[in-house]
C-alpha positions in Angstrom: -0.6 9.7 66.1 -2.2 6.2 65.0 -3.8 7.6 61.7 -0.7 9.0 60.7 1.4 6.0 61.4 -1.3 4.4 59.2 -0.9 6.6 56.5 2.8 6.3 56.6 2.8 2.3 56.5 0.2 2.5 53.5 2.1 5.3 51.7 5.6 3.1 52.3 3.7 -0.1 51.1 2.5 1.5 47.8 5.9 3.1 47.1 7.4 -0.3 47.7 4.7 -1.6 44.9 5.1 1.4 42.6 9.3 0.4 42.9 9.0 -3.1 41.8 6.6 -2.0 38.8 9.1 0.2 37.8 12.4 -2.0 38.0 9.9 -4.7 36.0 9.3 -1.9 33.4 12.6 -1.4 33.3 13.2 -4.8 32.6 11.0 -5.3 30.0 12.4 -2.1 28.5 16.1 -3.3 28.2 14.3 -6.4 26.8 12.8 -4.5 24.1 15.5 -2.6 23.0 17.9 -5.3 23.0 15.3 -6.9 20.3 15.3 -4.1 18.5 18.7 -3.6 18.5 18.5 -7.4 17.0 15.8 -6.6 14.3 17.9 -3.5 13.2 21.0 -5.9 12.7 18.7 -8.2 10.7 17.3 -5.8 8.4 20.7 -4.3 7.4 21.7 -7.8 6.8 18.6 -7.9 5.1 18.8 -5.0 3.4 22.8 -5.8 1.7 21.4 -9.4 0.6 18.7 -7.6 -1.7 21.2 -4.9 -3.0 23.4 -7.8 -3.9 20.5 -10.0 -5.2 19.6 -7.0 -7.2 23.3 -6.4 -8.6 23.5 -10.2 -9.4 19.9 -9.7 -11.5 21.2 -6.3 -13.2 24.3 -8.5 -14.1 22.1 -11.2 -15.6 20.1 -9.2 -17.4 23.0 -7.6 -19.0 24.6 -11.2 -19.9 21.3 -12.0 -21.4 20.9 -9.2 -23.4 24.5 -9.3 -25.0 23.8 -13.0 -26.2 20.1 -11.4 -27.4 19.5 -10.1 -31.1 19.8 -6.6 -31.9 17.3 -4.9 -29.8 18.7 -6.7 -27.1 22.2 -5.3 -28.2 20.9 -1.8 -27.9 18.9 -2.7 -24.4 22.9 -3.8 -23.2 24.0 -0.8 -24.4 21.3 1.8 -22.9 22.4 -0.2 -19.6 25.9 0.2 -19.7 25.6 4.0 -20.2 22.9 4.4 -16.9 25.5 2.3 -15.1 28.3 4.6 -16.6 26.6 7.9 -15.6 26.2 5.9 -12.1 29.7 5.7 -11.6 30.3 9.0 -12.8 27.7 10.6 -10.0 29.9 8.6 -8.0 33.0 10.2 -8.7 31.7 13.4 -9.1 30.3 13.0 -5.4 33.7 12.0 -4.1 35.6 14.5 -5.5 33.4 17.4 -3.5 
């Protein structure tokens, strides 16, 4: 019986160690998931900021071309037509 008791105690110790490691890994996993959610939130904010800046740049380019010569005015008209097509596409998608 002595050998069985030692094996049982050894298994119990290993089980406790394994349980401790598992709890530690679960804590690390939770921290990683929290960090991932924070990074996703930052990414969403940066994407929104990028979209706003791109829109602002497009508007500035349009304003610049409208104040220029006839070639720039032609480019401005093309930009306006492109924007109108995008709006038309959005309206068509909303009407579905």
